[in-house]
N, CA, C and O atoms as a GROMACS GRO file, in nm:
protein
  288
    1MET      N    1   1.626  -0.680   2.209
    1MET     CA    2   1.567  -0.550   2.175
    1MET      C    3   1.482  -0.579   2.035
    1MET      O    4   1.531  -0.638   1.939
    2PRO      N    5   1.355  -0.532   2.038
    2PRO     CA    6   1.273  -0.568   1.917
    2PRO      C    7   1.315  -0.492   1.805
    2PRO      O    8   1.371  -0.384   1.820
    3LEU      N    9   1.289  -0.545   1.679
    3LEU     CA   10   1.333  -0.485   1.558
    3LEU      C   11   1.261  -0.349   1.534
    3LEU      O   12   1.315  -0.262   1.465
    4SER      N   13   1.136  -0.329   1.592
    4SER     CA   14   1.077  -0.208   1.574
    4SER      C   15   1.148  -0.091   1.634
    4SER      O   16   1.124   0.023   1.595
    5TYR      N   17   1.237  -0.117   1.729
    5TYR     CA   18   1.317  -0.008   1.796
    5TYR      C   19   1.412   0.066   1.702
    5TYR      O   20   1.441   0.185   1.715
    6PHE      N   21   1.457  -0.015   1.605
    6PHE     CA   22   1.557   0.047   1.510
    6PHE      C   23   1.485   0.135   1.401
    6PHE      O   24   1.534   0.244   1.369
    7GLY      N   25   1.374   0.089   1.348
    7GLY     CA   26   1.315   0.159   1.228
    7GLY      C   27   1.374   0.098   1.096
    7GLY      O   28   1.480   0.036   1.098
    8LYS      N   29   1.304   0.118   0.988
    8LYS     CA   30   1.337   0.067   0.856
    8LYS      C   31   1.463   0.116   0.806
    8LYS      O   32   1.542   0.035   0.758
    9ALA      N   33   1.495   0.250   0.812
    9ALA     CA   34   1.612   0.313   0.759
    9ALA      C   35   1.735   0.270   0.834
    9ALA      O   36   1.840   0.254   0.772
   10ALA      N   37   1.729   0.250   0.969
   10ALA     CA   38   1.842   0.207   1.047
   10ALA      C   39   1.875   0.059   1.006
   10ALA      O   40   1.990   0.025   0.978
   11LEU      N   41   1.770  -0.025   1.005
   11LEU     CA   42   1.796  -0.174   0.972
   11LEU      C   43   1.865  -0.182   0.838
   11LEU      O   44   1.960  -0.259   0.822
   12SER      N   45   1.815  -0.098   0.734
   12SER     CA   46   1.883  -0.113   0.602
   12SER      C   47   2.023  -0.079   0.613
   12SER      O   48   2.104  -0.150   0.553
   13GLN      N   49   2.068   0.032   0.688
   13GLN     CA   50   2.194   0.063   0.703
   13GLN      C   51   2.280  -0.032   0.783
   13GLN      O   52   2.388  -0.070   0.738
   14VAL      N   53   2.237  -0.069   0.896
   14VAL     CA   54   2.319  -0.162   0.981
   14VAL      C   55   2.329  -0.299   0.922
   14VAL      O   56   2.437  -0.356   0.930
   15PHE      N   57   2.226  -0.359   0.864
   15PHE     CA   58   2.231  -0.496   0.824
   15PHE      C   59   2.255  -0.511   0.665
   15PHE      O   60   2.275  -0.619   0.611
   16GLY      N   61   2.249  -0.384   0.598
   16GLY     CA   62   2.267  -0.396   0.450
   16GLY      C   63   2.144  -0.443   0.376
   16GLY      O   64   2.154  -0.495   0.265
   17MET      N   65   2.032  -0.425   0.436
   17MET     CA   66   1.899  -0.466   0.373
   17MET      C   67   1.856  -0.362   0.278
   17MET      O   68   1.882  -0.242   0.295
   18ALA      N   69   1.787  -0.410   0.174
   18ALA     CA   70   1.738  -0.315   0.071
   18ALA      C   71   1.610  -0.239   0.146
   18ALA      O   72   1.547  -0.284   0.242
   19ASP      N   73   1.587  -0.120   0.083
   19ASP     CA   74   1.470  -0.056   0.125
   19ASP      C   75   1.349  -0.138   0.108
   19ASP      O   76   1.339  -0.209   0.008
   20TRP      N   77   1.254  -0.135   0.200
   20TRP     CA   78   1.128  -0.209   0.186
   20TRP      C   79   1.032  -0.142   0.098
   20TRP      O   80   1.001  -0.024   0.113
   21LYS      N   81   0.985  -0.220   0.003
   21LYS     CA   82   0.898  -0.155  -0.105
   21LYS      C   83   0.766  -0.213  -0.108
   21LYS      O   84   0.748  -0.317  -0.044
   22PHE      N   85   0.668  -0.156  -0.176
   22PHE     CA   86   0.537  -0.208  -0.183
   22PHE      C   87   0.548  -0.308  -0.304
   22PHE      O   88   0.584  -0.266  -0.414
   23TYR      N   89   0.519  -0.428  -0.286
   23TYR     CA   90   0.522  -0.532  -0.397
   23TYR      C   91   0.439  -0.651  -0.362
   23TYR      O   92   0.405  -0.676  -0.247
   24GLY      N   93   0.406  -0.729  -0.473
   24GLY     CA   94   0.328  -0.844  -0.448
   24GLY      C   95   0.165  -0.827  -0.431
   24GLY      O   96   0.098  -0.918  -0.383
   25ARG      N   97   0.116  -0.719  -0.470
   25ARG     CA   98  -0.024  -0.687  -0.447
   25ARG      C   99  -0.090  -0.644  -0.579
   25ARG      O  100  -0.177  -0.557  -0.577
   26LYS      N  101  -0.055  -0.696  -0.684
   26LYS     CA  102  -0.106  -0.642  -0.809
   26LYS      C  103  -0.248  -0.678  -0.828
   26LYS      O  104  -0.325  -0.596  -0.877
   27ASP      N  105  -0.291  -0.806  -0.788
   27ASP     CA  106  -0.430  -0.847  -0.805
   27ASP      C  107  -0.514  -0.757  -0.697
   27ASP      O  108  -0.618  -0.705  -0.736
   28GLN      N  109  -0.474  -0.739  -0.572
   28GLN     CA  110  -0.550  -0.669  -0.473
   28GLN      C  111  -0.553  -0.520  -0.522
   28GLN      O  112  -0.660  -0.460  -0.510
   29LEU      N  113  -0.449  -0.459  -0.574
   29LEU     CA  114  -0.444  -0.323  -0.612
   29LEU      C  115  -0.537  -0.308  -0.738
   29LEU      O  116  -0.604  -0.205  -0.748
   30ALA      N  117  -0.543  -0.399  -0.830
   30ALA     CA  118  -0.642  -0.390  -0.949
   30ALA      C  119  -0.780  -0.401  -0.900
   30ALA      O  120  -0.868  -0.332  -0.952
   31ASP      N  121  -0.806  -0.484  -0.802
   31ASP     CA  122  -0.945  -0.493  -0.753
   31ASP      C  123  -0.994  -0.358  -0.684
   31ASP      O  124  -1.107  -0.316  -0.706
   32LEU      N  125  -0.909  -0.297  -0.605
   32LEU     CA  126  -0.928  -0.180  -0.542
   32LEU      C  127  -0.961  -0.067  -0.652
   32LEU      O  128  -1.065   0.000  -0.652
   33GLU      N  129  -0.865  -0.057  -0.739
   33GLU     CA  130  -0.864   0.041  -0.844
   33GLU      C  131  -1.004   0.035  -0.928
   33GLU      O  132  -1.069   0.135  -0.960
   34ARG      N  133  -1.036  -0.092  -0.957
   34ARG     CA  134  -1.161  -0.114  -1.028
   34ARG      C  135  -1.280  -0.060  -0.951
   34ARG      O  136  -1.361   0.014  -1.007
   35MET      N  137  -1.294  -0.096  -0.825
   35MET     CA  138  -1.394  -0.045  -0.726
   35MET      C  139  -1.400   0.105  -0.723
   35MET      O  140  -1.507   0.163  -0.739
   36LEU      N  141  -1.283   0.169  -0.701
   36LEU     CA  142  -1.278   0.302  -0.685
   36LEU      C  143  -1.312   0.388  -0.827
   36LEU      O  144  -1.363   0.500  -0.827
   37ASP      N  145  -1.277   0.319  -0.938
   37ASP     CA  146  -1.297   0.386  -1.059
   37ASP      C  147  -1.447   0.400  -1.088
   37ASP      O  148  -1.490   0.490  -1.161
   38ARG      N  149  -1.520   0.313  -1.031
   38ARG     CA  150  -1.672   0.323  -1.056
   38ARG      C  151  -1.733   0.446  -0.996
   38ARG      O  152  -1.847   0.480  -1.029
   39GLN      N  153  -1.665   0.512  -0.912
   39GLN     CA  154  -1.712   0.645  -0.834
   39GLN      C  155  -1.858   0.632  -0.789
   39GLN      O  156  -1.941   0.718  -0.819
   40ARG      N  157  -1.889   0.518  -0.714
   40ARG     CA  158  -2.001   0.506  -0.657
   40ARG      C  159  -1.975   0.478  -0.508
   40ARG      O  160  -1.864   0.437  -0.473
   41TRP      N  161  -2.071   0.499  -0.424
   41TRP     CA  162  -2.057   0.464  -0.289
   41TRP      C  163  -2.055   0.316  -0.266
   41TRP      O  164  -2.136   0.242  -0.323
   42PHE      N  165  -1.968   0.275  -0.186
   42PHE     CA  166  -1.959   0.117  -0.154
   42PHE      C  167  -1.874   0.104  -0.027
   42PHE      O  168  -1.805   0.195   0.018
   43PHE      N  169  -1.886  -0.015   0.026
   43PHE     CA  170  -1.802  -0.055   0.131
   43PHE      C  171  -1.716  -0.164   0.099
   43PHE      O  172  -1.765  -0.262   0.042
   44ALA      N  173  -1.590  -0.160   0.130
   44ALA     CA  174  -1.491  -0.262   0.114
   44ALA      C  175  -1.420  -0.295   0.246
   44ALA      O  176  -1.376  -0.207   0.320
   45LYS      N  177  -1.411  -0.409   0.269
   45LYS     CA  178  -1.341  -0.453   0.393
   45LYS      C  179  -1.209  -0.513   0.361
   45LYS      O  180  -1.206  -0.617   0.296
   46VAL      N  181  -1.096  -0.453   0.401
   46VAL     CA  182  -0.969  -0.493   0.384
   46VAL      C  183  -0.913  -0.549   0.510
   46VAL      O  184  -0.894  -0.476   0.607
   47THR      N  185  -0.886  -0.671   0.513
   47THR     CA  186  -0.846  -0.735   0.633
   47THR      C  187  -0.709  -0.799   0.631
   47THR      O  188  -0.663  -0.826   0.520
   48GLY      N  189  -0.642  -0.826   0.731
   48GLY     CA  190  -0.511  -0.897   0.739
   48GLY      C  191  -0.442  -0.873   0.866
   48GLY      O  192  -0.486  -0.786   0.942
   49ARG      N  193  -0.338  -0.941   0.897
   49ARG     CA  194  -0.280  -0.929   1.024
   49ARG      C  195  -0.208  -0.792   1.021
   49ARG      O  196  -0.188  -0.731   0.916
   50ARG      N  197  -0.169  -0.747   1.146
   50ARG     CA  198  -0.109  -0.603   1.154
   50ARG      C  199   0.016  -0.600   1.081
   50ARG      O  200   0.089  -0.699   1.068
   51ARG      N  201   0.040  -0.479   1.030
   51ARG     CA  202   0.164  -0.434   0.956
   51ARG      C  203   0.196  -0.516   0.844
   51ARG      O  204   0.312  -0.551   0.823
   52ILE      N  205   0.089  -0.554   0.759
   52ILE     CA  206   0.104  -0.629   0.654
   52ILE      C  207   0.077  -0.542   0.523
   52ILE      O  208   0.086  -0.594   0.412
   53GLY      N  209   0.046  -0.416   0.538
   53GLY     CA  210   0.032  -0.315   0.432
   53GLY      C  211  -0.094  -0.288   0.381
   53GLY      O  212  -0.103  -0.258   0.262
   54LYS      N  213  -0.204  -0.294   0.462
   54LYS     CA  214  -0.348  -0.279   0.441
   54LYS      C  215  -0.359  -0.124   0.406
   54LYS      O  216  -0.409  -0.089   0.299
   55THR      N  217  -0.314  -0.040   0.489
   55THR     CA  218  -0.325   0.104   0.462
   55THR      C  219  -0.245   0.145   0.337
   55THR      O  220  -0.292   0.228   0.260
   56THR      N  221  -0.143   0.096   0.319
   56THR     CA  222  -0.056   0.131   0.205
   56THR      C  223  -0.132   0.075   0.076
   56THR      O  224  -0.126   0.142  -0.028
   57LEU      N  225  -0.192  -0.028   0.078
   57LEU     CA  226  -0.252  -0.077  -0.032
   57LEU      C  227  -0.367   0.014  -0.074
   57LEU      O  228  -0.387   0.036  -0.194
   58ILE      N  229  -0.439   0.064   0.018
   58ILE     CA  230  -0.542   0.158  -0.006
   58ILE      C  231  -0.501   0.285  -0.057
   58ILE      O  232  -0.556   0.339  -0.153
   59GLN      N  233  -0.395   0.338   0.015
   59GLN     CA  234  -0.335   0.466  -0.044
   59GLN      C  235  -0.288   0.447  -0.180
   59GLN      O  236  -0.325   0.528  -0.265
   60ARG      N  237  -0.208   0.345  -0.215
   60ARG     CA  238  -0.167   0.324  -0.339
   60ARG      C  239  -0.275   0.324  -0.443
   60ARG      O  240  -0.263   0.390  -0.547
   61ALA      N  241  -0.367   0.260  -0.420
   61ALA     CA  242  -0.491   0.246  -0.504
   61ALA      C  243  -0.556   0.386  -0.530
   61ALA      O  244  -0.597   0.413  -0.642
   62ILE      N  245  -0.565   0.468  -0.436
   62ILE     CA  246  -0.612   0.600  -0.448
   62ILE      C  247  -0.516   0.694  -0.530
   62ILE      O  248  -0.563   0.783  -0.601
   63GLN      N  249  -0.394   0.676  -0.519
   63GLN     CA  250  -0.289   0.750  -0.592
   63GLN      C  251  -0.295   0.709  -0.739
   63GLN      O  252  -0.285   0.790  -0.831
   64GLU      N  253  -0.312   0.577  -0.754
   64GLU     CA  254  -0.322   0.529  -0.899
   64GLU      C  255  -0.449   0.586  -0.972
   64GLU      O  256  -0.441   0.623  -1.089
   65ILE      N  257  -0.557   0.590  -0.907
   65ILE     CA  258  -0.680   0.647  -0.958
   65ILE      C  259  -0.658   0.797  -0.986
   65ILE      O  260  -0.688   0.846  -1.095
   66LYS      N  261  -0.609   0.863  -0.893
   66LYS     CA  262  -0.587   1.015  -0.925
   66LYS      C  263  -0.483   1.039  -1.030
   66LYS      O  264  -0.503   1.133  -1.108
   67SER      N  265  -0.381   0.970  -1.042
   67SER     CA  266  -0.293   0.976  -1.158
   67SER      C  267  -0.334   0.947  -1.284
   67SER      O  268  -0.281   0.998  -1.382
   68ASN      N  269  -0.432   0.863  -1.290
   68ASN     CA  270  -0.500   0.816  -1.422
   68ASN      C  271  -0.606   0.916  -1.472
   68ASN      O  272  -0.642   0.912  -1.589
   69GLN      N  273  -0.658   1.011  -1.381
   69GLN     CA  274  -0.771   1.090  -1.408
   69GLN      C  275  -0.717   1.197  -1.496
   69GLN      O  276  -0.608   1.244  -1.466
   70PRO      N  277  -0.782   1.243  -1.604
   70PRO     CA  278  -0.742   1.361  -1.699
   70PRO      C  279  -0.747   1.486  -1.616
   70PRO      O  280  -0.824   1.492  -1.520
   71ALA      N  281  -0.669   1.584  -1.649
   71ALA     CA  282  -0.650   1.705  -1.574
   71ALA      C  283  -0.791   1.783  -1.625
   71ALA      O  284  -0.838   1.765  -1.737
   72THR      N  285  -0.844   1.860  -1.536
   72THR     CA  286  -0.968   1.938  -1.567
   72THR      C  287  -0.936   2.082  -1.588
   72THR      O  288  -1.026   2.161  -1.616
   0.00000   0.00000   0.00000
């Protein structure tokens, strides 16, 4: 049976695994934040094998930019 059948929560309970967190992407996150902080139109290509965290990396960068902006 493939691991994807169980899901992350079930795997952590059954096998005593810690929750999967976003880690090890400080350099890539800083690069994306710097590009987004410019507030200009641009294209960025984020590549990698599937299920490696590309979408999460982009979402985290956007969250960081939004949380660092002063309230208007």
